[in-house]
Backbone as ProteinMPNN parsed JSONL, in Angstrom:
{"seq_chain_A": "XXXXXXXXXXXXXXXXXXXXXXXXXXXXXXXXXXXXXXXXXXXXXXXXXXXXXXXXXXXXXXXXXXXXXXXXXXXX", "coords_chain_A": {"N_chain_A": [[-18.544, 9.136, -14.217], [-20.686, 7.821, -15.436], [-22.73, 9.718, -15.185], [-21.813, 11.728, -16.866], [-22.168, 10.523, -19.276], [-24.872, 10.521, -19.468], [-26.308, 8.559, -18.234], [-28.409, 7.253, -15.705], [-27.617, 6.846, -12.223], [-28.483, 4.375, -10.234], [-29.081, 3.532, -6.95], [-30.891, 2.076, -5.562], [-34.176, 0.73, -6.279], [-35.814, 2.898, -5.688], [-34.183, 5.087, -5.349], [-32.203, 7.378, -6.934], [-29.079, 8.671, -7.796], [-28.216, 12.142, -7.992], [-27.041, 13.831, -10.986], [-23.511, 14.131, -11.204], [-21.85, 15.555, -12.853], [-22.409, 17.653, -15.733], [-24.161, 16.362, -18.642], [-22.013, 15.295, -21.092], [-20.525, 14.273, -23.919], [-17.836, 14.277, -24.739], [-16.479, 14.552, -22.303], [-17.359, 12.191, -21.121], [-16.109, 10.293, -22.811], [-13.419, 10.889, -22.225], [-13.303, 10.314, -19.457], [-13.949, 7.616, -19.535], [-11.768, 6.57, -20.959], [-9.71, 7.217, -19.155], [-10.486, 5.59, -17.034], [-10.138, 3.059, -18.174], [-7.345, 3.047, -18.703], [-6.349, 3.291, -16.092], [-7.354, 0.913, -14.976], [-6.003, -1.046, -16.501], [-3.353, -0.431, -15.797], [-3.426, -0.982, -13.039], [-3.966, -3.73, -13.142], [-1.594, -4.617, -14.399], [0.273, -3.923, -12.43], [-0.574, -5.598, -10.334], [-0.208, -8.123, -11.535], [2.566, -8.04, -11.97], [3.488, -7.942, -9.319], [2.555, -10.397, -8.33], [3.998, -12.102, -10.025], [6.623, -11.509, -9.221], [6.524, -12.488, -6.616], [6.219, -15.234, -7.126], [8.639, -15.725, -8.412], [10.441, -15.307, -6.309], [9.613, -17.426, -4.719], [9.936, -19.853, -6.214], [12.174, -19.748, -7.929], [14.387, -18.105, -7.001], [14.383, -18.85, -4.313], [14.908, -17.645, -1.792], [13.811, -17.211, 0.696], [12.154, -15.041, 0.994], [9.497, -15.255, 0.148], [8.417, -17.147, 1.938], [8.698, -15.704, 4.282], [6.717, -13.828, 4.033], [4.432, -15.297, 4.325], [1.77, -16.957, 6.221], [1.818, -18.402, 9.499], [4.492, -18.842, 10.032], [6.926, -18.805, 12.45], [8.846, -16.257, 13.481], [10.314, -15.727, 15.69], [9.802, -13.422, 17.078]], "CA_chain_A": [[-18.435, 8.75, -15.601], [-22.013, 7.539, -15.964], [-23.537, 10.936, -15.309], [-21.342, 12.447, -18.052], [-22.742, 9.845, -20.434], [-26.314, 10.656, -19.466], [-26.912, 7.367, -17.65], [-28.727, 7.451, -14.293], [-26.953, 5.953, -11.273], [-29.504, 3.936, -9.289], [-28.605, 2.775, -5.808], [-32.005, 1.178, -5.265], [-35.266, 1.065, -7.213], [-36.454, 4.159, -5.351], [-33.211, 6.154, -5.116], [-31.262, 7.636, -8.022], [-28.169, 9.769, -7.478], [-28.264, 13.26, -8.936], [-25.84, 13.872, -11.834], [-22.36, 14.822, -10.625], [-21.348, 16.469, -13.89], [-23.399, 17.744, -16.821], [-24.006, 15.383, -19.716], [-21.054, 15.764, -22.084], [-19.947, 13.066, -24.515], [-16.368, 14.357, -24.735], [-16.058, 14.245, -20.94], [-17.608, 10.765, -20.946], [-15.027, 9.576, -23.493], [-12.192, 11.109, -21.462], [-13.384, 9.551, -18.204], [-13.914, 6.183, -19.86], [-10.375, 6.243, -21.296], [-8.942, 7.257, -17.904], [-10.861, 4.393, -16.285], [-9.495, 1.924, -18.84], [-5.892, 3.123, -18.475], [-6.117, 2.992, -14.679], [-7.614, -0.509, -14.764], [-4.9, -1.821, -17.097], [-2.164, -0.202, -14.973], [-3.599, -1.729, -11.795], [-3.799, -5.148, -13.472], [-0.169, -4.85, -14.638], [0.922, -3.859, -11.13], [-0.922, -6.826, -9.616], [0.456, -9.237, -12.215], [3.997, -7.935, -11.682], [3.717, -8.302, -7.922], [2.356, -11.844, -8.245], [5.134, -12.736, -10.704], [7.8, -11.369, -8.363], [6.363, -13.421, -5.5], [6.506, -16.579, -7.619], [10.084, -15.808, -8.674], [11.088, -15.503, -5.012], [9.238, -18.722, -4.161], [10.333, -21.041, -6.964], [13.441, -19.612, -8.657], [15.458, -17.636, -6.109], [14.29, -19.609, -3.057], [15.7, -16.884, -0.832], [13.106, -17.065, 1.955], [11.283, -13.866, 1.01], [8.112, -15.705, 0.022], [7.993, -17.771, 3.188], [8.629, -14.67, 5.311], [5.449, -13.123, 3.858], [3.313, -16.198, 4.552], [1.212, -17.137, 7.548], [2.201, -19.589, 10.233], [5.917, -18.949, 10.285], [7.333, -18.135, 13.694], [10.147, -15.639, 13.247], [10.99, -15.51, 16.963], [9.529, -12.1, 17.662]], "C_chain_A": [[-19.828, 8.516, -16.175], [-22.856, 8.797, -16.136], [-23.088, 11.777, -16.505], [-21.894, 11.818, -19.326], [-24.252, 9.939, -20.504], [-27.032, 9.445, -18.902], [-27.225, 7.619, -16.174], [-27.996, 6.423, -13.43], [-27.973, 5.606, -10.196], [-28.857, 3.116, -8.185], [-29.648, 1.781, -5.336], [-33.122, 1.53, -6.234], [-35.906, 2.429, -6.939], [-35.482, 5.328, -5.201], [-32.215, 6.232, -6.261], [-30.389, 8.824, -7.63], [-28.352, 10.916, -8.46], [-26.988, 13.264, -9.792], [-24.724, 14.681, -11.174], [-21.767, 15.844, -11.58], [-22.415, 16.57, -14.973], [-23.119, 16.708, -17.907], [-23.127, 15.969, -20.809], [-20.346, 14.537, -22.648], [-18.426, 13.1, -24.564], [-15.814, 14.039, -23.351], [-16.25, 12.761, -20.644], [-16.499, 9.938, -21.596], [-13.71, 9.699, -22.728], [-12.195, 10.289, -20.171], [-13.334, 8.045, -18.459], [-12.492, 5.732, -20.209], [-9.511, 6.24, -20.04], [-9.237, 6.03, -17.054], [-10.175, 3.164, -16.863], [-7.997, 1.906, -18.569], [-5.564, 2.774, -17.025], [-6.327, 1.506, -14.392], [-6.485, -1.372, -15.312], [-3.625, -1.648, -16.277], [-2.249, -0.969, -13.654], [-3.436, -3.225, -12.031], [-2.326, -5.48, -13.699], [0.616, -4.827, -13.332], [0.666, -5.131, -10.328], [-0.214, -8.032, -10.224], [1.965, -9.218, -11.962], [4.328, -8.34, -10.259], [3.576, -9.808, -7.724], [3.523, -12.594, -8.886], [6.398, -12.653, -9.856], [7.722, -12.317, -7.168], [6.675, -14.849, -5.942], [7.992, -16.759, -7.931], [10.833, -16.033, -7.366], [10.803, -16.898, -4.452], [9.901, -19.89, -4.883], [11.675, -20.932, -7.677], [14.571, -19.22, -7.715], [15.528, -18.435, -4.815], [15.119, -18.954, -1.953], [14.983, -16.621, 0.49], [12.172, -15.866, 2.025], [9.821, -14.286, 0.965], [7.618, -16.327, 1.321], [7.925, -16.761, 4.322], [7.322, -13.887, 5.219], [4.26, -13.979, 4.222], [2.862, -16.246, 5.998], [1.801, -18.385, 8.188], [3.679, -19.742, 10.501], [6.249, -18.16, 11.523], [8.728, -17.591, 13.478], [10.85, -15.291, 14.543], [10.736, -14.17, 17.59], [8.42, -12.205, 18.669]], "O_chain_A": [[-20.123, 8.966, -17.283], [-23.602, 8.928, -17.106], [-23.909, 12.473, -17.102], [-22.067, 12.499, -20.336], [-24.858, 9.495, -21.478], [-28.244, 9.314, -19.072], [-26.378, 8.152, -15.458], [-27.782, 5.283, -13.845], [-28.292, 6.437, -9.346], [-28.17, 2.13, -8.451], [-29.304, 0.746, -4.765], [-33.026, 2.531, -6.944], [-36.472, 3.044, -7.842], [-35.915, 6.452, -4.951], [-31.48, 5.282, -6.529], [-30.893, 9.855, -7.186], [-28.617, 10.683, -9.64], [-25.959, 12.748, -9.357], [-24.957, 15.772, -10.652], [-21.244, 16.874, -11.157], [-23.24, 15.667, -15.114], [-21.991, 16.241, -18.066], [-23.448, 17.009, -21.385], [-19.642, 13.839, -21.919], [-17.786, 12.055, -24.443], [-14.806, 13.345, -23.227], [-15.408, 12.14, -19.995], [-16.005, 8.984, -20.993], [-12.972, 8.723, -22.598], [-11.199, 9.647, -19.837], [-12.742, 7.297, -17.682], [-12.061, 4.651, -19.807], [-8.669, 5.358, -19.872], [-8.334, 5.486, -16.419], [-9.683, 2.319, -16.115], [-7.439, 0.86, -18.239], [-4.608, 2.044, -16.761], [-5.557, 0.907, -13.642], [-6.058, -2.325, -14.66], [-2.888, -2.614, -16.077], [-1.257, -1.542, -13.202], [-2.834, -3.919, -11.211], [-1.854, -6.52, -13.238], [1.531, -5.63, -13.147], [1.582, -5.677, -9.714], [0.32, -8.87, -9.497], [2.572, -10.27, -11.762], [5.335, -9.007, -10.017], [4.385, -10.424, -7.03], [3.983, -13.604, -8.353], [7.159, -13.618, -9.779], [8.734, -12.883, -6.754], [7.327, -15.594, -5.21], [8.538, -17.844, -7.73], [11.752, -16.849, -7.308], [11.655, -17.485, -3.785], [10.38, -20.822, -4.237], [12.266, -21.962, -8.002], [15.588, -19.908, -7.633], [16.613, -18.668, -4.283], [15.914, -19.606, -1.276], [15.498, -15.879, 1.326], [11.467, -15.693, 3.019], [8.993, -13.72, 1.679], [6.498, -16.049, 1.75], [7.145, -16.956, 5.255], [6.863, -13.337, 6.22], [3.166, -13.448, 4.415], [3.484, -15.657, 6.882], [2.227, -19.31, 7.496], [4.08, -20.707, 11.151], [5.9, -16.985, 11.637], [9.682, -18.351, 13.311], [11.885, -14.625, 14.516], [11.406, -13.812, 18.559], [8.038, -11.204, 19.274]]}, "name": "protein", "num_of_chains": 1, "seq": "XXXXXXXXXXXXXXXXXXXXXXXXXXXXXXXXXXXXXXXXXXXXXXXXXXXXXXXXXXXXXXXXXXXXXXXXXXXX"}
């Protein structure tokens, strides 16, 4: 994404990665939008998973949350 925007990618003060794609503002905009959509989708997935865990722990109280935790001996 950075190389499409014309920004250098520096790994250290003495080492800069070569551009992976040619500088193109339309490609930069597309990659930036794809990055944003992916980040929001990942955040929604994480938030949904956390919410489901809390529902199992405090509302349903069906033992699913405690089965995922540490320190429980299930006899295996």
